C-alpha positions in Angstrom: -15.7 10.5 11.2 -12.3 11.2 12.6 -9.8 13.3 10.7 -7.7 10.8 8.7 -4.1 10.6 10.0 -2.5 9.0 7.0 -5.1 7.6 4.6 -2.6 7.1 1.7 0.9 5.7 2.3 2.1 6.2 -1.2 0.8 8.3 -4.1 2.8 8.4 -7.3 1.0 9.2 -10.6 -1.8 6.7 -10.9 -0.3 4.5 -8.2 -2.2 4.9 -4.9 -1.3 2.7 -2.0 -3.8 3.0 0.9 -2.3 2.8 4.4 -5.0 0.4 5.5 -4.1 -2.0 2.7 -0.4 -1.7 3.4 -0.9 -2.4 7.2 -3.2 -5.3 6.4 -0.5 -6.8 4.2 2.1 -6.2 6.9 -0.1 -7.9 9.4 -0.6 -10.9 7.2 3.2 -11.3 6.6 3.9 -11.0 10.3 1.3 -13.5 11.1 2.6 -16.0 8.6 6.2 -15.6 10.0 4.9 -16.0 13.6 2.9 -19.1 12.6 6.2 -20.9 11.9 7.0 -20.6 15.6 3.5 -21.1 17.0 3.1 -24.2 14.8 6.0 -25.9 16.6 4.6 -25.0 20.0 1.1 -26.3 19.1 2.5 -29.5 17.5 1.4 -28.7 14.0 3.4 -29.1 10.7 4.7 -25.6 10.1 4.6 -25.9 6.3 1.0 -27.1 6.2 0.0 -24.3 8.5 1.8 -21.8 6.3 -0.1 -23.1 3.3 -3.3 -22.9 5.2 -2.6 -19.3 6.2 -2.0 -18.4 2.5 -5.3 -20.2 1.6 -7.2 -18.4 4.3 -5.9 -15.0 3.1 -6.8 -15.7 -0.5 -10.2 -17.1 0.5 -11.0 -14.0 2.6 -10.1 -11.7 -0.3 -12.0 -13.6 -2.9 -15.1 -14.3 -0.8 -15.4 -10.8 0.5 -15.2 -9.4 -3.1 -17.8 -11.9 -4.3 -20.2 -10.8 -1.4 -19.5 -7.2 -2.2 -20.3 -7.6 -5.9 -23.4 -9.6 -5.1 -24.7 -7.0 -2.6 -24.0 -4.0 -4.8 -24.4 -5.6 -8.2 -25.5 -2.5 -10.1 -22.6 -0.5 -8.7 -20.3 -3.3 -9.5 -21.4 -3.3 -13.1 -20.9 0.4 -13.4 -17.6 0.7 -11.4 -16.1 -2.8 -11.0 -12.5 -1.8 -10.2 -13.5 0.9 -7.7 -15.8 -1.4 -5.8 -13.3 -4.3 -5.7 -10.6 -2.0 -4.3 -12.9 -1.0 -1.4 -12.3 -2.7 2.1 -15.1 -5.3 2.4 -14.3 -7.8 5.1 -17.6 -8.5 6.8 -18.7 -11.0 9.5 -20.4 -13.1 6.8 -17.2 -13.0 4.7 -15.2 -14.1 7.8 -17.6 -16.9 8.5 -17.4 -18.2 5.0 -13.6 -17.9 5.1 -13.6 -19.9 8.4 -15.7 -22.7 6.8 -13.5 -22.8 3.7 -10.3 -22.9 5.8 -11.7 -25.7 8.0 -12.3 -27.8 4.9 -8.8 -27.1 3.7 -7.3 -28.2 7.1 -9.4 -31.3 7.0 -8.3 -32.1 3.4 -4.6 -31.6 4.4 -5.1 -33.6 7.6 -4.1 -30.8 9.9 -5.7 -31.1 13.4 -8.3 -28.2 13.5 -8.0 -27.4 17.2 -4.2 -27.3 17.2 -4.2 -25.2 14.1 -6.5 -22.7 15.8 -4.2 -22.7 18.8 -1.2 -21.9 16.6 -3.2 -19.2 14.8 -4.4 -17.5 18.0 -1.4 -15.1 18.5 -1.1 -14.6 14.7 -4.8 -13.5 14.5 -4.2 -11.0 17.2 -1.2 -9.5 15.3 -3.4 -9.2 12.2 -6.1 -7.6 14.3 -3.7 -5.0 15.7 -2.5 -4.1 12.2 -6.0 -3.7 10.9 -6.9 -1.5 13.9 -3.9 0.7 13.1 -5.2 0.9 9.5 -8.6 2.1 10.7 -6.8 4.7 12.8 -4.8 5.9 9.8 -7.9 6.3 7.6 -10.1 7.6 10.5 -12.7 4.9 10.0 -13.2 3.9 13.6 -14.6 7.0 15.3 -15.1 7.1 19.0 -17.3 9.1 21.3 -16.4 12.5 22.5 -13.8 12.9 25.3 -12.0 15.5 27.3 -8.9 13.4 27.5 -5.8 15.2 26.2 -5.0 12.3 23.7 -8.4 12.6 22.1 -8.5 13.1 18.3 -10.3 16.0 16.5 -13.1 14.6 14.2 -12.6 17.2 11.5 -10.5 20.3 10.9 -11.6 23.3 12.9 -13.5 21.3 15.5 -12.9 21.8 19.2 -14.4 18.5 20.4 -12.2 15.5 20.6 -12.9 11.8 20.1 -11.6 8.6 21.7 -8.9 7.0 19.6 -10.7 3.6 19.8 -8.6 2.1 17.0 -5.4 2.8 19.0 -6.9 1.2 22.1 -7.9 -1.9 20.2 -4.4 -2.1 18.5 -2.7 -2.0 21.9 -5.1 -4.6 23.5 -4.7 -6.9 20.4 -0.9 -6.9 20.8 -1.3 -7.6 24.5 -3.6 -10.6 23.7 -1.1 -11.8 21.1 1.6 -11.9 23.9 -0.8 -13.6 26.3 -1.9 -16.3 23.8 1.7 -16.9 22.9 2.5 -17.4 26.6 -0.5 -19.8 26.9 0.9 -21.8 24.0 4.1 -22.4 25.9 2.0 -23.8 28.8 1.1 -26.8 26.7 -2.7 -26.7 27.4 -5.0 -29.2 25.8 -6.0 -28.6 22.2 -8.4 -25.7 21.6 -7.9 -24.0 25.0 -5.5 -21.3 23.7 -7.7 -20.5 20.8 -10.8 -20.4 23.1 -9.3 -18.1 25.7 -7.9 -15.8 23.0 -11.2 -15.7 21.1 -13.2 -15.0 24.3 -10.8 -12.3 25.4 -10.9 -10.7 21.9 -14.7 -10.7 22.0 -14.7 -9.2 25.5 -12.3 -6.5 24.2 -14.5 -5.7 21.2 -17.6 -5.5 23.4 -16.0 -3.1 25.8 -14.5 -1.0 23.0 -18.0 -0.7 21.5 -19.0 1.5 24.4 -16.4 4.1 23.3 -17.4 3.9 19.6 -20.1 5.9 17.9 -23.2 3.5 17.8 -24.0 1.7 14.6 -27.2 1.9 12.7 -28.5 -1.7 12.9 -29.5 -3.3 16.2 -30.4 -6.8 17.3 -31.8 -7.5 20.8 -30.7 -4.0 21.8 -27.1 -4.6 20.7 -25.5 -3.2 17.5 -23.9 -5.6 15.0 -20.4 -5.4 16.4 -21.6 -6.1 19.9 -23.5 -9.2 18.6 -20.4 -10.4 16.9 -18.4 -9.9 20.1 -20.9 -11.9 22.2 -20.8 -14.6 19.6 -17.0 -14.7 19.9 -17.2 -15.0 23.7 -19.7 -17.9 23.4 -17.6 -19.7 20.8 -14.5 -19.1 22.8 -15.8 -20.6 25.9 -17.2 -23.5 23.9 -13.6 -24.2 22.7 -12.2 -23.9 26.2 -14.8 -26.3 27.7 -14.5 -28.7 24.8 -18.3 -28.7 24.1 -18.0 -26.9 20.7 -15.6 -29.3 19.0 -14.3 -32.8 20.0 -11.1 -32.4 22.1 -8.1 -33.9 20.3 -5.8 -36.0 22.2 -2.3 -34.8 23.2 
Protein backbone atom coordinates (compact mmCIF):
# COMPACT_ATOMS: atom_id res chain seq x y z
CA UNK A 1 0.00 0.00 0.00
CA UNK A 2 1.07 3.55 -0.68
CA UNK A 3 1.17 6.10 2.10
CA UNK A 4 -2.21 7.90 2.00
CA UNK A 5 -1.86 11.50 0.86
CA UNK A 6 -5.20 12.82 2.11
CA UNK A 7 -7.58 9.99 3.06
CA UNK A 8 -9.99 12.28 4.92
CA UNK A 9 -11.04 15.61 3.49
CA UNK A 10 -13.06 16.74 6.50
CA UNK A 11 -13.20 15.46 10.07
CA UNK A 12 -15.33 17.25 12.63
CA UNK A 13 -16.60 15.33 15.63
CA UNK A 14 -18.49 12.31 14.34
CA UNK A 15 -18.53 13.76 10.83
CA UNK A 16 -15.98 12.07 8.59
CA UNK A 17 -15.85 12.96 4.89
CA UNK A 18 -13.49 10.64 2.94
CA UNK A 19 -11.58 12.32 0.12
CA UNK A 20 -12.47 9.48 -2.23
CA UNK A 21 -16.19 10.02 -1.68
CA UNK A 22 -15.86 13.78 -2.11
CA UNK A 23 -13.95 13.39 -5.38
CA UNK A 24 -16.44 10.80 -6.62
CA UNK A 25 -19.29 13.24 -5.94
CA UNK A 26 -17.34 16.02 -7.65
CA UNK A 27 -16.77 13.82 -10.70
CA UNK A 28 -20.47 13.01 -10.88
CA UNK A 29 -21.48 16.67 -10.75
CA UNK A 30 -18.91 17.66 -13.37
CA UNK A 31 -20.09 14.81 -15.60
CA UNK A 32 -23.73 15.85 -15.28
CA UNK A 33 -22.88 19.45 -16.12
CA UNK A 34 -20.77 18.35 -19.08
CA UNK A 35 -23.58 16.09 -20.32
CA UNK A 36 -25.74 19.14 -20.99
CA UNK A 37 -23.23 20.19 -23.65
CA UNK A 38 -22.37 16.75 -25.00
CA UNK A 39 -26.07 15.89 -25.34
CA UNK A 40 -26.47 18.75 -27.80
CA UNK A 41 -23.45 17.58 -29.80
CA UNK A 42 -24.75 14.00 -29.87
CA UNK A 43 -28.29 15.01 -30.78
CA UNK A 44 -29.89 13.79 -27.53
CA UNK A 45 -32.42 15.54 -25.33
CA UNK A 46 -30.31 17.13 -22.57
CA UNK A 47 -33.00 16.86 -19.89
CA UNK A 48 -33.57 13.17 -20.53
CA UNK A 49 -29.83 12.52 -20.50
CA UNK A 50 -29.50 14.40 -17.20
CA UNK A 51 -32.27 12.26 -15.69
CA UNK A 52 -30.60 9.12 -17.01
CA UNK A 53 -27.31 10.19 -15.46
CA UNK A 54 -28.97 10.66 -12.07
CA UNK A 55 -30.64 7.26 -12.43
CA UNK A 56 -27.31 5.60 -13.34
CA UNK A 57 -25.60 7.13 -10.29
CA UNK A 58 -28.39 5.97 -7.94
CA UNK A 59 -28.46 2.51 -9.55
CA UNK A 60 -24.69 2.13 -9.17
CA UNK A 61 -24.90 3.08 -5.49
CA UNK A 62 -27.85 0.83 -4.67
CA UNK A 63 -26.75 -2.19 -6.70
CA UNK A 64 -23.16 -2.04 -5.40
CA UNK A 65 -24.44 -1.97 -1.80
CA UNK A 66 -26.81 -4.86 -2.44
CA UNK A 67 -23.96 -6.92 -3.91
CA UNK A 68 -21.71 -6.00 -0.99
CA UNK A 69 -24.36 -7.00 1.54
CA UNK A 70 -25.05 -10.28 -0.28
CA UNK A 71 -21.35 -11.15 -0.51
CA UNK A 72 -20.55 -10.35 3.12
CA UNK A 73 -23.91 -11.09 4.69
CA UNK A 74 -22.61 -12.00 8.16
CA UNK A 75 -20.44 -8.88 8.31
CA UNK A 76 -23.38 -6.83 7.08
CA UNK A 77 -25.57 -8.17 9.87
CA UNK A 78 -22.93 -7.27 12.46
CA UNK A 79 -21.79 -3.90 11.08
CA UNK A 80 -24.33 -2.69 8.49
CA UNK A 81 -23.41 1.01 8.46
CA UNK A 82 -19.66 0.34 8.36
CA UNK A 83 -20.04 -2.02 5.42
CA UNK A 84 -22.40 0.25 3.49
CA UNK A 85 -19.97 3.16 3.82
CA UNK A 86 -17.15 1.16 2.21
CA UNK A 87 -16.27 1.76 -1.48
CA UNK A 88 -17.79 -1.19 -3.34
CA UNK A 89 -17.99 -0.44 -7.06
CA UNK A 90 -17.13 -3.72 -8.78
CA UNK A 91 -17.20 -4.94 -12.41
CA UNK A 92 -20.38 -6.93 -11.64
CA UNK A 93 -21.99 -3.85 -10.11
CA UNK A 94 -21.03 -1.78 -13.12
CA UNK A 95 -22.46 -4.41 -15.48
CA UNK A 96 -25.77 -4.49 -13.60
CA UNK A 97 -25.83 -0.68 -13.58
CA UNK A 98 -25.26 -0.63 -17.35
CA UNK A 99 -28.17 -3.03 -17.89
CA UNK A 100 -30.49 -1.04 -15.63
CA UNK A 101 -29.50 2.22 -17.34
CA UNK A 102 -30.07 0.73 -20.80
CA UNK A 103 -33.58 -0.27 -19.74
CA UNK A 104 -34.16 3.25 -18.44
CA UNK A 105 -32.99 4.78 -21.75
CA UNK A 106 -35.26 2.43 -23.69
CA UNK A 107 -38.20 3.31 -21.45
CA UNK A 108 -37.55 7.05 -21.94
CA UNK A 109 -37.02 6.53 -25.69
CA UNK A 110 -33.49 7.89 -25.70
CA UNK A 111 -31.28 6.48 -28.52
CA UNK A 112 -28.80 4.20 -26.74
CA UNK A 113 -25.80 4.72 -29.01
CA UNK A 114 -26.17 8.48 -29.06
CA UNK A 115 -26.53 8.53 -25.27
CA UNK A 116 -23.32 6.51 -24.99
CA UNK A 117 -21.57 8.98 -27.29
CA UNK A 118 -22.73 11.89 -25.16
CA UNK A 119 -21.60 10.13 -22.00
CA UNK A 120 -18.14 9.22 -23.31
CA UNK A 121 -16.37 12.45 -22.23
CA UNK A 122 -18.41 12.53 -19.02
CA UNK A 123 -17.35 9.01 -18.09
CA UNK A 124 -13.71 9.91 -18.53
CA UNK A 125 -14.14 12.90 -16.19
CA UNK A 126 -15.65 10.61 -13.54
CA UNK A 127 -12.80 8.13 -14.06
CA UNK A 128 -10.22 10.89 -13.56
CA UNK A 129 -11.84 11.98 -10.29
CA UNK A 130 -12.03 8.38 -9.04
CA UNK A 131 -8.35 7.91 -9.87
CA UNK A 132 -7.50 11.04 -7.88
CA UNK A 133 -9.53 9.59 -5.03
CA UNK A 134 -7.51 6.37 -5.14
CA UNK A 135 -4.35 8.47 -5.11
CA UNK A 136 -5.55 10.40 -2.06
CA UNK A 137 -6.31 7.26 -0.07
CA UNK A 138 -3.29 5.32 -1.36
CA UNK A 139 -5.39 2.41 -2.64
CA UNK A 140 -3.81 2.01 -6.09
CA UNK A 141 -0.20 1.01 -5.33
CA UNK A 142 2.32 0.77 -8.15
CA UNK A 143 5.52 -1.16 -8.64
CA UNK A 144 8.83 0.10 -7.36
CA UNK A 145 10.59 2.82 -9.32
CA UNK A 146 13.69 4.98 -9.17
CA UNK A 147 11.93 7.93 -10.75
CA UNK A 148 12.07 11.10 -8.61
CA UNK A 149 8.27 11.46 -8.54
CA UNK A 150 7.77 8.01 -7.07
CA UNK A 151 5.75 7.78 -3.85
CA UNK A 152 6.96 6.15 -0.62
CA UNK A 153 4.79 3.12 0.31
CA UNK A 154 4.95 3.69 4.08
CA UNK A 155 6.68 6.06 6.46
CA UNK A 156 10.38 5.32 6.88
CA UNK A 157 10.68 3.31 3.65
CA UNK A 158 13.37 4.22 1.11
CA UNK A 159 11.83 2.44 -1.90
CA UNK A 160 9.39 4.42 -4.04
CA UNK A 161 6.33 3.34 -6.01
CA UNK A 162 4.86 4.47 -9.31
CA UNK A 163 1.96 6.92 -8.72
CA UNK A 164 -0.28 4.88 -11.04
CA UNK A 165 -3.43 6.70 -9.96
CA UNK A 166 -1.97 10.02 -11.09
CA UNK A 167 -0.99 8.51 -14.45
CA UNK A 168 -4.52 7.20 -14.91
CA UNK A 169 -6.11 10.52 -13.89
CA UNK A 170 -4.02 12.41 -16.44
CA UNK A 171 -4.78 9.94 -19.24
CA UNK A 172 -8.48 9.93 -18.37
CA UNK A 173 -8.63 13.72 -18.71
CA UNK A 174 -6.78 13.43 -22.01
CA UNK A 175 -9.32 10.87 -23.23
CA UNK A 176 -12.14 13.17 -22.10
CA UNK A 177 -10.72 15.93 -24.31
CA UNK A 178 -10.25 13.58 -27.26
CA UNK A 179 -13.75 12.12 -27.02
CA UNK A 180 -15.23 15.63 -26.80
CA UNK A 181 -13.29 16.51 -29.96
CA UNK A 182 -14.63 13.39 -31.66
CA UNK A 183 -18.17 14.42 -30.75
CA UNK A 184 -17.68 17.65 -32.67
CA UNK A 185 -16.65 15.61 -35.74
CA UNK A 186 -20.24 14.30 -36.07
CA UNK A 187 -19.30 10.64 -36.45
CA UNK A 188 -21.98 7.98 -36.79
CA UNK A 189 -23.79 6.87 -33.66
CA UNK A 190 -21.71 4.71 -31.33
CA UNK A 191 -18.33 5.56 -32.83
CA UNK A 192 -17.31 8.09 -30.17
CA UNK A 193 -18.33 5.76 -27.33
CA UNK A 194 -16.54 2.85 -29.00
CA UNK A 195 -13.26 4.66 -29.55
CA UNK A 196 -13.34 6.08 -26.03
CA UNK A 197 -14.09 2.73 -24.42
CA UNK A 198 -11.39 0.96 -26.41
CA UNK A 199 -8.84 3.66 -25.55
CA UNK A 200 -9.82 3.51 -21.86
CA UNK A 201 -9.41 -0.27 -21.89
CA UNK A 202 -6.02 0.03 -23.54
CA UNK A 203 -5.01 2.61 -20.93
CA UNK A 204 -6.09 0.32 -18.10
CA UNK A 205 -4.26 -2.62 -19.62
CA UNK A 206 -1.01 -0.67 -19.91
CA UNK A 207 -1.39 0.80 -16.42
CA UNK A 208 -1.76 -2.72 -15.00
CA UNK A 209 1.89 -3.39 -15.81
CA UNK A 210 2.86 -0.62 -13.39
CA UNK A 211 0.49 -1.82 -10.65
CA UNK A 212 1.16 -4.44 -8.04
CA UNK A 213 -0.38 -7.68 -9.39
CA UNK A 214 -3.77 -8.83 -8.16
CA UNK A 215 -4.47 -12.12 -6.43
CA UNK A 216 -6.95 -13.65 -8.94
CA UNK A 217 -6.02 -14.60 -12.50
CA UNK A 218 -7.87 -15.78 -15.60
CA UNK A 219 -5.97 -17.07 -18.64
CA UNK A 220 -2.79 -15.60 -17.16
CA UNK A 221 -4.34 -12.14 -16.73
CA UNK A 222 -5.46 -10.54 -13.50
CA UNK A 223 -9.06 -9.37 -13.09
CA UNK A 224 -8.38 -5.77 -14.08
CA UNK A 225 -6.56 -6.85 -17.25
CA UNK A 226 -9.50 -9.09 -18.19
CA UNK A 227 -11.88 -6.17 -17.73
CA UNK A 228 -9.58 -3.98 -19.85
CA UNK A 229 -9.55 -6.55 -22.66
CA UNK A 230 -13.33 -6.74 -22.48
CA UNK A 231 -13.55 -2.95 -22.76
CA UNK A 232 -11.37 -3.02 -25.88
CA UNK A 233 -13.47 -5.76 -27.50
CA UNK A 234 -16.76 -4.00 -26.71
CA UNK A 235 -15.31 -0.69 -27.84
CA UNK A 236 -14.33 -1.98 -31.25
CA UNK A 237 -17.70 -3.72 -31.49
CA UNK A 238 -19.37 -0.33 -31.10
CA UNK A 239 -17.01 1.30 -33.61
CA UNK A 240 -17.65 -1.37 -36.23
CA UNK A 241 -21.39 -1.46 -35.56
CA UNK A 242 -21.39 -5.23 -34.97
CA UNK A 243 -22.26 -5.04 -31.26
CA UNK A 244 -25.43 -2.93 -31.52
CA UNK A 245 -27.51 -1.87 -34.53
CA UNK A 246 -26.27 1.42 -35.96
CA UNK A 247 -28.78 4.21 -35.54
CA UNK A 248 -29.44 6.48 -38.46
CA UNK A 249 -28.21 10.04 -38.44
